[in-house]
C-alpha positions as CSV (number, residue, x, y, z in Angstrom):
1,M,-17.8,0.2,15.5
2,R,-14.9,-0.8,13.4
3,T,-17.1,-0.5,10.2
4,K,-18.2,2.9,11.3
5,K,-14.8,4.0,11.5
6,L,-13.9,2.5,8.2
7,L,-16.7,4.3,6.6
8,L,-15.8,7.4,8.1
9,L,-12.3,7.3,6.8
10,F,-13.6,6.6,3.2
11,L,-15.6,9.7,3.6
12,I,-12.9,11.9,5.1
13,V,-10.0,10.7,2.7
14,P,-11.1,12.4,-0.3
15,L,-11.4,15.8,1.6
16,F,-7.9,15.7,3.1
17,A,-6.6,15.2,-0.5
18,F,-7.3,18.9,-1.2
19,T,-5.8,20.1,2.2
20,A,-2.5,20.5,3.7
21,H,-0.9,16.8,4.4
22,K,-1.1,16.5,8.4
23,Y,-2.0,12.9,8.6
24,Y,-0.4,9.4,8.0
25,L,-2.3,7.3,5.8
26,S,-1.8,5.0,2.8
27,L,-4.2,3.0,0.9
28,T,-3.6,-0.5,-0.5
29,Q,-6.1,-1.7,-3.0
30,I,-6.3,-5.3,-4.0
31,E,-8.4,-6.9,-6.6
32,Y,-8.5,-10.5,-7.8
33,N,-8.5,-10.9,-11.4
34,S,-10.0,-14.4,-12.0
35,K,-9.5,-14.1,-15.8
36,N,-5.9,-13.7,-15.6
37,K,-5.6,-15.8,-12.3
38,S,-3.6,-12.8,-10.7
39,V,-3.9,-10.3,-7.7
40,E,-3.6,-6.8,-8.8
41,V,-2.3,-4.3,-6.3
42,I,-2.2,-0.6,-6.1
43,I,-0.6,1.2,-3.1
44,N,-0.7,5.0,-2.6
45,V,1.5,7.0,-0.2
46,F,2.1,10.5,0.3
47,I,5.4,11.4,-1.6
48,D,6.8,13.6,1.1
49,D,6.5,10.5,3.6
50,I,8.0,8.0,1.4
51,E,10.8,10.5,0.6
52,T,11.5,11.1,4.3
53,A,11.7,7.4,4.9
54,L,14.0,6.7,1.9
55,T,16.2,9.5,3.1
56,K,16.5,8.3,6.6
57,I,17.0,4.5,5.4
58,H,19.6,5.3,2.9
59,D,21.3,8.5,4.3
60,K,20.9,10.4,1.1
61,K,18.6,13.0,-0.1
62,F,15.7,11.6,-2.3
63,E,14.0,14.5,-4.3
64,L,10.9,12.5,-5.8
65,D,9.0,13.7,-8.8
66,T,11.6,16.2,-9.6
67,E,14.5,16.6,-12.0
68,K,16.7,15.6,-9.2
69,E,15.0,12.1,-8.8
70,F,17.3,9.2,-9.1
71,A,17.2,7.3,-12.4
72,D,17.2,4.0,-10.5
73,I,14.4,5.2,-7.9
74,D,12.2,2.1,-8.9
75,T,15.0,-0.1,-7.3
76,Y,14.7,1.8,-4.1
77,F,10.9,1.7,-4.0
78,F,10.8,-2.1,-5.0
79,D,13.2,-2.8,-2.1
80,Y,11.2,-0.8,0.4
81,L,7.8,-2.4,-0.6
82,K,9.5,-6.0,-0.5
83,K,10.6,-5.2,3.1
84,N,7.4,-3.7,4.3
85,V,4.3,-5.2,2.4
86,K,4.0,-9.1,2.3
87,F,1.0,-11.2,1.3
88,K,-0.2,-14.9,2.1
89,L,-2.9,-15.9,0.0
90,D,-4.9,-19.0,1.1
91,G,-2.1,-19.5,3.7
92,K,0.8,-19.5,1.2
93,A,3.3,-16.8,1.0
94,Y,3.6,-15.0,-2.6
95,D,6.2,-12.7,-4.0
96,Y,5.0,-10.0,-6.2
97,S,6.3,-8.1,-9.3
98,Y,6.7,-4.3,-9.2
99,I,5.0,-2.9,-12.4
100,G,5.8,0.5,-11.5
101,K,4.9,3.9,-10.1
102,E,3.0,7.0,-11.1
103,Y,2.9,10.5,-9.3
104,D,-0.2,12.2,-9.0
105,G,-0.2,15.4,-7.2
106,D,1.3,14.9,-3.6
107,V,0.6,11.1,-3.9
108,V,2.7,8.4,-5.6
109,F,1.0,5.1,-6.7
110,F,2.7,1.8,-6.7
111,Y,1.5,-1.0,-9.2
112,L,2.1,-4.7,-8.1
113,E,1.0,-8.0,-9.2
114,I,0.8,-11.5,-7.9
115,K,0.6,-14.0,-10.8
116,N,-0.5,-17.7,-11.0
117,V,-3.4,-17.6,-8.4
118,P,-5.8,-20.1,-9.6
119,A,-8.6,-19.1,-6.8
120,L,-8.7,-17.0,-3.8
121,K,-10.7,-17.4,-0.5
122,E,-8.2,-15.7,1.9
123,I,-5.6,-12.8,1.9
124,E,-3.3,-12.1,5.0
125,I,-1.4,-8.8,4.6
126,N,1.4,-7.6,6.6
127,N,1.7,-3.8,5.8
128,T,4.5,-1.8,7.8
129,I,4.8,1.0,5.3
130,L,6.2,4.1,7.1
131,L,5.3,2.8,10.6
132,K,9.0,3.1,11.4
133,H,9.3,6.6,10.6
134,F,5.8,7.9,11.6
135,P,4.1,6.0,14.7
136,E,0.6,7.6,13.9
137,Q,0.9,5.9,10.4
138,Q,-2.3,4.2,9.5
139,N,-2.5,1.6,6.4
140,L,-5.8,1.2,5.2
141,V,-6.6,-2.1,2.8
142,K,-9.5,-2.3,0.6
143,S,-10.1,-5.6,-1.6
144,K,-12.4,-6.9,-3.9
145,V,-12.5,-10.8,-4.8
146,N,-15.1,-12.3,-6.7
147,K,-17.5,-9.3,-6.2
148,K,-17.0,-9.1,-2.7
149,Y,-15.6,-6.3,-0.9
150,K,-13.7,-6.4,2.4
151,S,-11.5,-3.9,4.3
152,L,-9.3,-3.3,7.1
153,L,-7.1,-1.0,9.1
154,L,-3.4,-1.4,9.9
155,T,-1.4,0.5,12.6
156,K,1.6,0.1,14.4
157,K,-0.1,-2.1,17.1
158,E,-1.9,-4.4,14.5
159,Q,0.4,-4.7,11.4
160,T,-1.0,-8.0,9.9
161,G,-4.7,-8.7,9.0
162,T,-6.7,-11.4,7.2
163,L,-9.5,-10.9,4.6
164,K,-11.8,-13.9,4.1
165,Y,-14.1,-14.1,1.2
């Protein structure tokens, strides 16, 4: 049943990309790079949602992807991500580097990297992105490790999940 729901999300999400934003969903894509011994992560969220969250947290107006965007916006983004996205790889907590961000239409993509990962058999992710501000928020996680694909859906009730390879 859960697999059917995830499949339905994969099919519907692209359709919503061209319509008015009335749902709350982030996508986290995780890929293990065995050559570089690193875990590469791309997280995408709707710009207006992250803008709302940052405005409420810091009590100042954020205007992302405009001329009024703060010069140090990456500091705010990285701080937010560190508090809301945590990884354990094979049972060990890892910190990640913030590589940067990219805007594309109404979505912002965050690029992260975890270095010095000699092998990978299990990823535990705790993802609370936007859950405090949007109770309906769902955080979809897709992964590719050693040519194996796994996914899970995290919500306010289930904020942590484990992917085993």
